[in-house]
N, C-alpha and C positions, 0 to 999 in steps of 0.2 A: 310890687304891691300885690299882684295876683298870688304870688307864692306865699306872701305873708298872710293873705286872707285864707288861702287853703290850709296853711299850717294852723292858723287860729281855729278854723272850722274843725279840723281833725282833733285838735286839743279839746275843743268844746264837746265834740262827740265822744271822745274818750272819757272825759269827766262824767258825762251823762251815763255812759256804759258802766263806769266804775261802780255806780250805785246798784247795778243789777248783775253782779258776778254770779249770784246764786241761780240766775236764769239758765246759765249755760251748763252743758255737760259735753264731754268730748265725744264726737261722732265715731271715733275709732275704738275707744276703750270704755266709754261711758263714765269715766271718772270726772270729779269736780274740776272746775277751771278757775283760774285767777287772771286778772288783768295786770300785766307786769309792765312797769315804766310807762303806763298809758299808751302802750304800743301793740302789745300782743296778748292774746288769750292763750295761756299755757296750762295744760292739765297736769295732774300729779305724776303722770308717766312721761311728761315732757313733750307731748304732742303740741305743736305751736301753730297758731293762726293769727296772722297780722291784721291790724286794722288798715283798711285802704284809706287813701287821702280824702276820699269823699265821705268817709265815716262809717261805711258798712263793714261787715266781717264776712270773708269768704271761708266757709267751713267745709268745702268740698275737698277731699284728698286728691281728686283728679277731675278734670273737666268732663262733663257729661254732655252728649249730643242731645239737642232738642230742636224740634221744628219751629218752636216759638222764637221769632227773631225781632230785632229792634224795630223794624217797620210795623210789625204786628202790634207791638206794645205802644208805639207812638200813635197808631191808628186808634187803639183802644182808649188811650188817654183823651183823644179828640172827642170820641163818642161819649165817654164818661162826662167830660166837661160840658157837653151840650145837653146833659140832663136825661139821656135816654134811659138810664137806670135809676132815676130819682125815686120813683115809687118803691123799688126794691130796697134802696138805701134807707128810706123812711121806715119800712117794715122791719128791717134788721135792727134799726135804732130802737124801735118799740119793743122788740123781743129782748134786747139787751137791758133796756131800762126796767122792763117788767121782771126779768130774771136775775137782776143784780143782787149780790149779797148785801148785808146791812151797810148803811152809810158809815163812813169813817175808815173803811178798808179800801185800799187801792184796787181798782179794777184792772185785771190783766187780760188783754185780748190778743190772740194770735190770729193772723190771717195766713192760712196755709195754702200756698199757691197764689201769692199776693200780686203777681205780675208787676206792673210799674207803680203800684201803690195807691192809685186814685181811690179805689173803693174803700180801702182801710182809712185813708186820710179823711175822706168825706164822712164815713161812719163815726170816726173819733171826734170830728168837728161837731157832729150832731149830738152825740152822747155827752160830750163836754158841756154843751149848751144846756142840757137837762139834768146835770148831775153835780152834786157838791163834792163828791169823792174824787180823788186823783185817778188818773188813767195812765196805763202803760200800754202802748201799742207796739206789737212786734210783727214784722212781715218776713215771711220765708218764701223763697222761690229758688228753683233749680237754675234759673237763667241769670247769669251774671249781668247781662245787658239790662234786664228788667230792674234788677236791684240797684245798679248804677243810676238809672233814670229816677228810681224812687228816692234814693239817698240825696241826689242833687236837688230834688224838688221839695221834699217833705221832711221837715226837721222834727226833733224830739220824738222820733219813732226809731226803734231799733230795727235795722234792715240787715238781713242775713241771707247769703247764698248758701243753700244746703239742700240735701236730698231728704225728702219726706219719708223715705223708707228707713232712714236712720237719723231722725231729726236731732239737732244739736242742743236740745233743751231738756231741762230737768223734769222729773215726773211730778204729777199732781200740782202743776204750777198755774195753769191758766183757768180763769173763770169762764172764758168763752173762747172757743175755737171756731173761726169762720172758714168756710170752704166754698168759695163762690165760683161756680162754673169752672171748676178745676178738679183734677184727679184727687182722690182721697187715699189715706192709709189709716184704716180704722184701728188697727192694733196700736199705732203710734198715737192716734187721737185719744184712745182709752188710757194710755200711759201718761200722757201730758196733761189731761184735763183734771182739774181739782174734783174731789168727791161730790161737791155741790154744783159742779160746772155744767155748762151746756155746749153742745156742738150744734152749730147752725150751718146747714148745707143748702146751697142754691143749685138747682138742676134745671135744665131747659124743659119747658112744657111741650106738648104736642105741636102747638102752633108757633113756637119760637122761630122768628125770622122766616115764617112759612113762605112769604113772597119771594125771598131769595132762594130758599130751598127748592121751590117749584121750578125756578129757572135752572138751577144747578143740577137738579136730580129728577126733573119731571119724567114720568113713565119709567122710572127705575125703582129698584128695591129700596133705595135711600130716600125716596120722596116723602115717605111717612115715617114719623119718629114716635117712639113710645118710651117714657121714662119709668115704666113699671118695674123693670129689673133693678134699676138704681134705687128706687124707693124701697123695694123689698130687702135689698142688701143693707140699706141704712137701718131698717126696722129690725133686722136680725142682729145688728150690732149695738143699737141703742134703744132705750125705752122712749117711744115717740111721744113728744109733748104737744107738738103743733105741726099741722100740714096746712100751708096757706098757698093758694094759687094767686099770683099777681099777673093779670093779663090786661093789656091796654094797647092802643094803636098810637103810633108816633108819626106825625106828618114830617116827611123828610125834606130838609133843605138839600138841594142837589150837591152842595159842597160836602155833604156827609156821606154820599153814596160810596165813594172810593174808600174812605176810612172804614166804613161798615163792612165792605167786601174784604178789606185787608185784615180786619181784626178777628175774623171768625175762622175756626178750623174747618168750617163747612166747605171752604174752597179747596181743601187738600185732596179730596177724592174725585173731583170733577175734571172735565176736559177743558182745554184752553178755549175751545169753541164756545162752550157754555159760559165760561168766565167772561169772554168778550161780549156775549149776549147780555149778561147781567150788567156789565158796564154801560151798554148802550140803551138798556131798558128804561132808564130814568124813572125808577120807582117813586111814586108820589107819597106812599106811606108804608110802614112796616109794623108787624105785630111783635110785641115783646110779651112772651108768655113764659113765666117762671114758676117753679114750685119751690117754696121755702120750707125746709124741714128743720125742726128743732128737737133735739133729743138729749137725754142724760144717760149716764152709766146705768146698766142693770144692777140692782142691789140684791 
């Protein structure tokens, strides 16, 4: 029965994918791709990428090492589902709704560095609620574990394992590219975004998780953070349309503390001693401080 369900799901995903063959380009040679026998994406030079049984496509030619692991993504999902990023999701929904092309055209949205998919799925859910046009959501991440989690949980979204340095998607394709608390590749964003399209990037603000940062990096050079360099880099690549700071405090349920610690790269550079202190601290609340940037291509 389970095998039957998996094969049915794979077929459903393949049929869904078949409607969007023009989305893909070969990451090795940049040529167009076709879905063959509802099983494999094959380019004109015969480079071949098979659909996984969960329905995603792995378009990496070789595995790449990443510090982001399954535990980190599972923790991030818990934090997302408990609404810690709700105001950010609503703000992005508003930017998409305001910047969407005329009704009647399908809206194509890429989440570059989508992780386990919660942000994209929530945003699509909100935008669908306020839109009469069709929606296509595409999630790209370098982590296979993250994409497996995303594809198991969220249907009717195209999930893809791939390297943002050579993204497996066609040029001028997306109306919106989202880049939420993730590394960017502006050359690829410029290539993939439609002429009228918008890039929406979310970066940490000065006070983002400052309560945790103070424990992990108090009295060190990393205690204070500035996003000025990231902001300037974005402005040098795109014509800035919006800069919005979203800052609020969240009262922490104690069951959220461990996922909060697990989900953030802040823990990567600290000592075990400070990590232990953070776990024992029983933080009562935490600050979410984000800067949301929206830009378009320079014309």
